[in-house]
C-alpha positions as CSV (number, residue, x, y, z in Angstrom):
1,X,37.1,-68.9,57.5
2,X,35.0,-66.8,55.1
3,X,34.4,-63.2,56.1
4,X,31.8,-61.1,54.5
5,X,32.1,-57.3,54.8
6,X,29.8,-54.5,53.8
7,X,31.3,-51.6,51.9
8,X,29.2,-48.5,51.5
9,X,29.8,-45.3,49.6
10,X,28.1,-41.9,49.4
11,X,27.4,-42.5,45.8
12,X,26.5,-46.0,44.5
13,X,27.3,-46.3,40.8
14,X,28.0,-49.9,39.9
15,X,27.7,-52.5,42.7
16,X,30.4,-55.1,43.2
17,X,30.7,-58.0,45.5
18,X,33.4,-57.9,48.1
19,X,34.2,-61.2,49.8
20,X,37.3,-62.1,51.8
21,X,38.6,-65.6,52.7
22,X,40.9,-65.8,55.7
23,X,42.5,-69.1,56.3
24,X,43.7,-69.8,59.9
25,X,44.9,-73.3,59.3
26,X,45.3,-75.6,56.3
27,X,41.9,-77.1,55.5
28,X,41.2,-79.5,52.7
29,X,39.2,-77.9,49.9
30,X,36.6,-80.6,50.0
31,X,36.0,-80.0,53.8
32,X,35.8,-76.3,53.3
33,X,33.3,-76.7,50.4
34,X,31.2,-79.1,52.5
35,X,31.1,-76.6,55.4
36,X,29.9,-73.8,53.2
37,X,27.2,-75.9,51.6
38,X,26.1,-77.1,55.1
39,X,25.9,-73.5,56.4
40,X,23.9,-72.5,53.3
41,X,21.4,-75.3,53.8
42,X,21.1,-74.6,57.5
43,X,21.0,-70.8,57.6
44,X,19.9,-69.9,54.1
45,X,21.9,-68.5,51.2
46,X,25.2,-66.7,51.9
47,X,25.1,-63.2,50.6
48,X,28.1,-60.9,49.9
49,X,28.0,-57.2,50.5
50,X,27.6,-54.8,47.6
51,X,30.4,-52.3,47.3
52,X,30.7,-49.4,44.9
53,X,33.9,-48.6,43.0
54,X,35.6,-45.4,44.1
55,X,34.5,-42.3,42.4
56,X,36.9,-41.2,39.7
57,X,39.1,-38.2,40.6
58,X,38.9,-35.4,38.1
59,X,42.0,-33.8,36.6
60,X,43.4,-36.3,34.2
61,X,41.7,-34.6,31.2
62,X,39.8,-31.4,30.5
63,X,36.7,-33.6,29.8
64,X,36.8,-35.0,33.3
65,X,36.6,-31.5,34.7
66,X,33.7,-30.6,32.5
67,X,31.7,-33.7,33.4
68,X,32.4,-33.1,37.2
69,X,31.5,-29.4,37.1
70,X,28.2,-29.9,35.2
71,X,27.2,-32.7,37.6
72,X,28.4,-31.4,40.9
73,X,28.8,-27.6,40.9
74,X,26.5,-26.3,43.6
75,X,25.8,-23.0,41.8
76,X,24.6,-24.9,38.7
77,X,22.5,-27.2,40.9
78,X,20.9,-24.2,42.5
79,X,20.1,-22.6,39.1
80,X,18.7,-25.9,37.8
81,X,16.4,-26.1,40.8
82,X,15.4,-22.5,40.1
83,X,14.6,-23.5,36.5
84,X,12.5,-26.4,37.7
85,X,10.7,-24.2,40.1
86,X,9.9,-21.7,37.3
87,X,8.8,-24.6,35.1
88,X,6.4,-25.7,37.8
89,X,4.7,-22.3,37.6
90,X,3.9,-22.4,33.9
91,X,0.7,-24.4,34.2
92,X,-0.7,-22.4,37.2
93,X,0.0,-19.2,35.3
94,X,-2.7,-20.1,32.8
95,X,-5.0,-22.1,35.0
96,X,-8.5,-21.1,36.0
97,X,-8.8,-19.4,39.4
98,X,-10.3,-21.4,42.2
99,X,-14.1,-21.4,42.5
100,X,-15.8,-19.6,45.3
101,X,-18.5,-21.1,47.5
102,X,-20.7,-19.2,49.9
103,X,-23.6,-19.8,52.3
104,X,-26.0,-17.0,53.2
105,X,-28.4,-17.3,56.2
106,X,-31.4,-15.0,55.8
107,X,-34.1,-14.2,58.4
108,X,-32.3,-15.0,61.6
109,X,-34.7,-14.6,64.6
110,X,-33.5,-11.7,66.7
111,X,-34.9,-13.2,69.9
112,X,-33.7,-16.7,69.3
113,X,-30.7,-16.5,67.0
114,X,-29.4,-19.7,65.4
115,X,-26.9,-20.5,62.7
116,X,-28.4,-23.7,61.7
117,X,-29.9,-23.6,58.2
118,X,-33.1,-25.3,59.4
119,X,-33.7,-22.6,62.1
120,X,-33.7,-19.5,59.9
121,X,-36.1,-18.2,57.3
122,X,-34.0,-19.2,54.3
123,X,-30.5,-20.4,53.4
124,X,-28.8,-19.6,50.1
125,X,-26.0,-21.8,48.8
126,X,-23.9,-20.4,46.0
127,X,-20.9,-21.5,43.9
128,X,-19.1,-19.1,41.5
129,X,-16.4,-19.6,38.9
130,X,-14.5,-16.9,37.1
131,X,-13.5,-17.3,33.4
132,X,-10.7,-15.1,31.9
133,X,-11.6,-14.6,28.2
134,X,-9.9,-13.3,25.1
135,X,-6.9,-15.6,25.3
136,X,-5.6,-14.2,28.5
137,X,-4.8,-17.6,30.0
138,X,-2.8,-18.6,26.9
139,X,-0.8,-15.3,27.0
140,X,-0.1,-15.7,30.7
141,X,1.2,-19.3,30.1
142,X,3.4,-18.1,27.2
143,X,4.9,-15.4,29.3
144,X,5.7,-17.8,32.1
145,X,7.2,-20.3,29.6
146,X,9.4,-17.6,28.1
147,X,10.6,-16.6,31.6
148,X,11.6,-20.3,32.2
149,X,13.6,-20.2,29.0
150,X,15.3,-17.0,30.1
151,X,16.3,-18.6,33.4
152,X,17.5,-21.8,31.6
153,X,19.7,-19.6,29.2
154,X,21.1,-17.7,32.2
155,X,22.1,-21.1,33.7
156,X,23.8,-22.0,30.4
157,X,25.7,-18.6,30.5
158,X,26.8,-19.2,34.1
159,X,27.9,-22.7,33.1
160,X,30.0,-21.3,30.3
161,X,31.7,-18.9,32.6
162,X,32.4,-21.7,35.2
163,X,33.7,-24.0,32.5
164,X,36.0,-21.2,31.3
165,X,37.2,-20.7,34.9
166,X,37.8,-24.4,35.3
167,X,39.7,-24.6,32.0
168,X,41.8,-21.6,32.9
169,X,42.6,-23.0,36.3
170,X,43.4,-26.4,34.8
171,X,45.7,-24.9,32.3
172,X,47.7,-23.1,35.0
173,X,47.6,-26.3,37.1
174,X,49.1,-28.3,34.1
175,X,51.6,-25.5,33.3
176,X,52.9,-25.5,36.9
177,X,53.5,-29.2,36.8
178,X,55.2,-29.1,33.3
179,X,57.4,-26.2,34.4
180,X,58.5,-28.1,37.4
181,X,59.7,-30.9,35.0
182,X,61.7,-28.4,33.0
183,X,63.2,-27.0,36.2
184,X,64.1,-30.5,37.3
185,X,65.9,-31.0,34.0
186,X,67.8,-27.8,34.5
187,X,68.9,-29.0,38.0
188,X,70.1,-32.3,36.5
189,X,72.1,-30.4,33.8
190,X,73.6,-28.1,36.3
191,X,74.7,-31.1,38.3
192,X,76.4,-32.5,35.2
193,X,78.0,-29.2,34.4
194,X,79.2,-29.0,38.0
195,X,80.8,-32.4,37.7
196,X,82.6,-31.4,34.5
197,X,83.8,-28.2,36.2
198,X,85.1,-30.2,39.2
199,X,87.0,-32.6,36.9
200,X,88.6,-29.7,35.0
201,X,89.5,-28.1,38.3
202,X,91.1,-31.3,39.5
203,X,93.1,-31.4,36.3
204,X,94.2,-27.8,36.9
205,X,92.7,-26.5,33.7
206,X,89.8,-24.6,35.2
207,X,89.2,-22.4,38.2
208,X,87.4,-23.6,41.4
209,X,85.0,-20.7,40.9
210,X,83.4,-22.6,38.0
211,X,82.2,-25.4,40.3
212,X,81.1,-23.0,43.0
213,X,79.1,-21.0,40.5
214,X,77.4,-24.1,39.2
215,X,76.4,-24.9,42.8
216,X,75.0,-21.4,43.3
217,X,72.9,-21.7,40.1
218,X,71.6,-25.1,41.1
219,X,70.5,-23.7,44.5
220,X,68.8,-20.7,42.8
221,X,67.0,-23.1,40.5
222,X,65.9,-25.3,43.4
223,X,64.4,-22.1,45.0
224,X,62.5,-21.5,41.7
225,X,61.2,-25.1,41.8
226,X,59.7,-24.5,45.3
227,X,57.9,-21.5,44.0
228,X,56.4,-23.3,41.0
229,X,55.3,-26.2,43.3
230,X,53.5,-23.6,45.5
231,X,51.8,-22.2,42.4
232,X,50.6,-25.7,41.5
233,X,49.1,-26.1,44.9
234,X,47.4,-22.7,44.6
235,X,45.9,-23.7,41.3
236,X,44.7,-27.0,42.8
237,X,42.7,-25.1,45.5
238,X,41.4,-22.7,42.8
239,X,40.3,-25.5,40.5
240,X,38.6,-27.4,43.3
241,X,36.7,-24.3,44.3
242,X,35.3,-24.0,40.7
243,X,34.4,-27.7,40.7
244,X,32.6,-27.4,44.1
245,X,35.1,-29.6,45.9
246,X,37.1,-29.1,49.1
247,X,40.2,-27.0,48.6
248,X,42.5,-29.8,49.7
249,X,40.8,-32.5,47.6
250,X,43.2,-34.5,45.4
251,X,43.4,-34.0,41.7
252,X,44.6,-36.5,39.2
253,X,47.8,-35.9,37.4
254,X,47.2,-34.5,33.8
255,X,47.5,-37.3,31.4
256,X,48.2,-35.1,28.4
257,X,48.4,-31.5,27.3
258,X,45.0,-29.7,27.5
259,X,43.2,-29.5,24.2
260,X,41.0,-26.5,23.9
261,X,39.7,-26.4,20.4
262,X,38.2,-23.2,19.0
263,X,35.1,-23.7,16.9
264,X,35.5,-20.9,14.4
265,X,38.3,-20.6,11.9
266,X,38.7,-16.8,12.0
267,X,37.7,-13.8,14.1
268,X,35.3,-12.7,11.4
269,X,33.4,-16.0,11.5
270,X,33.3,-15.9,15.3
271,X,31.9,-12.3,15.3
272,X,29.4,-13.3,12.6
273,X,28.2,-16.2,14.7
274,X,27.9,-14.0,17.8
275,X,25.9,-11.5,15.7
276,X,23.2,-14.2,15.3
277,X,22.7,-14.3,19.0
278,X,23.7,-17.9,19.8
279,X,25.3,-17.0,23.1
280,X,23.1,-18.1,26.1
281,X,23.3,-14.6,27.6
282,X,21.9,-13.0,24.4
283,X,19.2,-15.7,24.2
284,X,18.2,-15.1,27.8
285,X,17.8,-11.4,27.1
286,X,15.7,-12.1,24.0
287,X,13.5,-14.6,26.0
288,X,12.9,-11.9,28.6
289,X,12.0,-9.5,25.9
290,X,9.5,-12.0,24.5
291,X,8.0,-12.5,27.9
292,X,7.6,-8.8,28.3
293,X,6.0,-8.6,24.9
294,X,3.5,-11.3,25.9
295,X,2.7,-9.3,29.1
296,X,2.1,-6.2,26.9
297,X,-0.5,-8.1,24.9
298,X,-2.0,-9.5,28.1
299,X,-2.4,-6.1,29.6
300,X,-3.9,-4.7,26.4
301,X,-6.5,-7.5,26.5
302,X,-7.3,-6.8,30.1
303,X,-9.5,-3.9,28.8
304,X,-12.0,-6.5,27.8
305,X,-14.1,-7.8,30.7
306,X,-14.0,-11.3,32.2
307,X,-17.1,-13.2,33.4
308,X,-18.1,-15.3,36.3
309,X,-20.8,-18.0,36.3
310,X,-22.6,-19.1,39.5
311,X,-25.1,-21.6,40.6
312,X,-27.2,-21.3,43.7
313,X,-29.9,-23.0,45.7
314,X,-32.3,-21.6,48.4
315,X,-33.4,-23.7,51.3
316,X,-36.5,-23.0,53.4
317,X,-36.9,-25.2,56.4
318,X,-35.4,-28.5,55.5
319,X,-36.1,-28.5,51.8
320,X,-34.6,-26.8,48.8
321,X,-37.2,-24.3,47.6
322,X,-35.6,-22.8,44.5
323,X,-32.5,-22.5,42.3
324,X,-30.7,-19.6,40.7
325,X,-28.1,-19.0,38.0
326,X,-25.8,-16.0,38.1
327,X,-23.8,-14.2,35.4
328,X,-21.2,-11.6,36.6
329,X,-19.3,-9.3,34.3
330,X,-16.1,-7.6,35.4
331,X,-16.1,-3.9,34.7
332,X,-12.6,-2.7,33.6
333,X,-13.0,0.6,35.3
334,X,-9.4,1.2,36.4
335,X,-8.1,2.1,33.0
336,X,-5.3,4.3,34.3
337,X,-3.9,1.4,36.3
338,X,-4.2,-0.9,33.3
339,X,-2.4,1.6,31.0
340,X,0.4,1.9,33.6
341,X,0.8,-1.9,33.7
342,X,0.9,-2.0,29.9
343,X,3.5,0.8,29.8
344,X,5.5,-1.1,32.4
345,X,5.5,-4.2,30.3
346,X,6.6,-2.2,27.2
347,X,9.5,-0.6,29.2
348,X,10.6,-4.1,30.4
349,X,10.6,-5.3,26.8
350,X,12.7,-2.3,25.7
351,X,15.1,-2.8,28.7
352,X,15.5,-6.5,27.8
353,X,16.3,-5.6,24.2
354,X,18.7,-2.9,25.3
355,X,20.5,-5.4,27.6
356,X,20.8,-7.9,24.7
357,X,22.4,-5.2,22.6
358,X,24.7,-4.2,25.4
359,X,25.6,-7.8,26.0
360,X,26.3,-8.3,22.4
361,X,28.7,-5.3,22.2
362,X,30.5,-6.4,25.4
363,X,30.8,-10.0,24.1
364,X,32.2,-8.8,20.8
365,X,34.8,-6.7,22.6
366,X,35.8,-9.6,24.9
367,X,35.9,-12.0,21.9
368,X,38.1,-9.6,19.9
369,X,40.5,-9.2,22.8
370,X,40.7,-12.9,23.6
371,X,41.1,-13.8,19.9
372,X,44.0,-11.4,19.5
373,X,45.8,-12.7,22.6
374,X,45.3,-16.3,21.4
375,X,46.6,-15.5,17.9
376,X,49.6,-13.7,19.3
377,X,50.5,-16.4,21.8
378,X,50.1,-19.1,19.1
379,X,52.5,-17.3,16.8
380,X,55.0,-16.8,19.6
381,X,54.8,-20.5,20.5
382,X,55.4,-21.6,16.9
383,X,58.4,-19.2,16.6
384,X,59.9,-20.6,19.8
385,X,59.3,-24.3,18.9
386,X,60.4,-24.0,15.3
387,X,63.3,-21.5,15.5
388,X,64.4,-20.5,19.0
389,X,64.5,-23.9,20.7
390,X,66.6,-25.6,17.9
391,X,69.0,-22.6,17.9
392,X,69.4,-22.6,21.7
393,X,69.9,-26.3,21.8
394,X,72.6,-26.1,19.2
395,X,74.2,-23.2,21.0
396,X,74.3,-25.2,24.3
397,X,75.8,-28.3,22.8
398,X,78.5,-26.2,21.0
399,X,79.3,-24.4,24.3
400,X,79.5,-27.6,26.2
401,X,81.9,-29.2,23.7
402,X,84.0,-26.1,23.6
403,X,84.2,-25.8,27.4
404,X,85.3,-29.4,27.7
405,X,88.4,-28.6,25.5
406,X,88.9,-25.2,27.1
407,X,87.9,-23.0,24.1
408,X,85.2,-21.1,26.0
409,X,84.9,-20.1,29.7
410,X,82.3,-21.3,32.2
411,X,80.3,-18.1,32.0
412,X,79.6,-18.7,28.3
413,X,78.6,-22.3,29.0
414,X,76.3,-21.2,31.8
415,X,74.7,-18.5,29.6
416,X,74.1,-21.1,26.9
417,X,72.4,-23.5,29.3
418,X,70.2,-20.7,30.7
419,X,69.2,-19.6,27.2
420,X,68.3,-23.1,26.2
421,X,66.2,-24.0,29.2
422,X,64.8,-20.4,29.3
423,X,63.5,-21.0,25.8
424,X,61.8,-24.2,26.9
425,X,60.2,-22.3,29.8
426,X,59.2,-19.5,27.4
427,X,57.6,-22.1,25.1
428,X,55.5,-23.4,28.1
429,X,54.6,-19.9,29.0
430,X,53.4,-19.0,25.6
431,X,51.5,-22.3,25.3
432,X,49.8,-21.4,28.7
433,X,48.8,-18.0,27.4
434,X,47.5,-19.6,24.2
435,X,45.3,-22.0,26.1
436,X,44.1,-19.4,28.6
437,X,43.0,-17.2,25.6
438,X,41.4,-20.2,24.0
439,X,39.4,-20.8,27.1
440,X,38.1,-17.2,27.0
441,X,37.2,-17.6,23.3
442,X,35.3,-20.8,24.0
443,X,33.3,-19.2,26.7
444,X,32.0,-16.6,24.2
445,X,31.5,-19.1,21.4
446,X,29.3,-21.2,23.7
447,X,30.9,-24.6,23.8
448,X,28.7,-26.4,26.3
449,X,29.3,-30.2,26.6
């Protein structure tokens, strides 16, 4: 029997055909094929349901997190809609105002009032259209477009902050998993050391306390493992919150160590690049300043009058009797109000430029602090990897060999083991600090995907 099932998904990316054949009894292939062909001829073509492949789970790489965040974060989606709404207002900002139409009934009979055009002395039909002159429409449209750019740059700035938060959470998520692996290795080594101590105790060349102490250390390490697993679960919830997913949504296991490359080779280059105003937050403030500057020019041109043109027709009885053409000129009488609006636009421009300067100083401070943390963590990691870890490894191997022949006591062996694995955990901690600082630097450099 052939069963056809329909599989649906919330998101349909690439359709696939899902068919299932269930055989209740052995049927010759020729008979089965003939049955299918007969059903096709009798009832029409057999169709299989379209099914979408499951949506990939983020978490395997940093790139998967970036792609998911940009596509699904609700805050970025809201800001994108806000940008689209502002873009939709650019054309209306420079459009002509709607025309005005009017009907005037003149000579209404007081004794027999009527609102029908044919029952009054005369009826006047008028249509008027206002025309802003002196480039006012162009300036209004430019100001609106610059405000759209400012909103778009603000979205990019928020995206950079969210990406930095996601990268930081991912680094801690990865670090917790890697530290659990180190702790598991320590537990395995403690079990081996406990076995050696038990053998030596059985031979009467070591105290029973050695075996008991190894058991105590193993239990203490297992407690630390539980704490690190809890930290990994906490970072999972934190990372899902940044991505816009449910707190208990599953994450893929990291496939590799996170790679967070920094664009500039030195702090001086990074500061020089920031000085040019490439950060979206600085560009947003500059766009707001440009919009305010356009509004200043627009308000200054409002001192020149606009005009309105009108056409009219007069009806007497049931026939049009005459026509009229009207020209209206706006009188810019409220000069004080206009000057206040112009002053307001200048103040908004100055405020936007001051915010850009304040943002630049703040970003420089954050960049310098993050860069120093990153540089210090990188130097510490290199020192641990190249010097401390080989030394601690050699020390543990020497202590283990010496303990087996009774040249050192168990406390010395245990201290050597703790120093060796502690150095490995210290390497992971400094690597975590290096990656966290790199994420902060990248947020200021402006590395949008």
